[in-house]
C-alpha angles and dihedrals in degrees: 000000000000126000132178134204121205111200122036098203123117095297094042090051091049089050092051092050094046092046088052094046091046092050095219100141139043094209130024122187119197122203125189135167087244102047091198089064092056089045093053093049091048093048092050098049096038088071092061095035093089086073089066134048115306111281135164113225126191142155112237150155131258092274088063090065090081110127095014112148095194131026120195114203112205098150122124143063115315129225096269096046091044095049096244098136102098111113091203093056108098090199092067112162091001089079085076096055102093093050097044094043087061088054091050094048087060102043108033096067089051092051091051092046091059103029105029094162098046124116109238119219113195111210101160118103129288085029100177103060090035087056089054088048090048091048090055094046094045095045095220139087099236090101122116139174128216084239119170098335090110093043087052093053090047091051092050089046097055093042090050094050089052090051097040096240139112114276090237085068090064126087108197136129140203113204138180123037125011087233146055096319094054115138124231110210099213093161093074100032109127144174113203089341091307118120112250095237091053091049090052093048091208130156118245096262092047090046091054093049090047092052093049093050093049093047091049092051092048098041095052100031089113092056090048089053093047093050088057103037108012096244139047103225119123100064092048090047091057091047092049090053092050091052089048090055093051091052099042093045092044088231097164085216122175111235135146104257139152115266135151110275115199093199093057093032095227144067113277137142123272127147105285139179106244124198144132095316095043117248115009100173138009122216125215109216122206110266136174118249091257092053093047090050090050090050090051091050090049088051090050092052090052091047089055091050092051091046090053089059089066092058 
């Protein structure tokens, strides 16, 4: 199984490391605008790669994408460079759209020319509108974004820490945009089948304050990370590798991931079945009226961002 990564910055490097550690591919090609950067990352990781499953690593050009089943795009400016680290700015990651759209207009046609059958996974921020752009440029529907998978894991982590359990014990999802308009589906959040609010045993006012605190921690986790390290990279690298695993092994796994949704007219995250051809089916979870309205608003914000690309 052959995978390619386009973009060898912080996120691309993290994706490569996590793909190697997870052992999901037999060959990984890394492409970067500066080839020496791709070669340096490959050289560094290849010395530790013998500790994982056998994999051939190499820096390459677009022609080397031939036969790739999956291409991860991580190229573009990040949040710190693009000035998207202000918690009070409702645009959030969408501030990066214009600059990264220009990058995608250049690279996506090159990807499709060399790997027309590959699934494309958009990792660059903002991933959802960039996935819509990539879908148009590619001329096919095998385009996904990492979406709210990482946000969902962050949500589960913070809930689990408050409850004193392992995050795998938590059932909870974040849907919509991977950004400030993301929607926390509290109504179906569970631990061992028990609603979270019952497990917490809190009064209404305490529950509201608890929700606001958790949502703030999750929604701005990227900024907290950037303030400490300069780049949010390792978590998304792990998530991208998990998605790659589901695609390459044709798992038909149900995860919250960004895919084009005809009803909403835009790419956004809902629970979806992910396998060799990308998303085969989207699930519509039960939501309260408030959650559904929030999802509609999130979709509207994404539609406006995509429409702006046409100006």
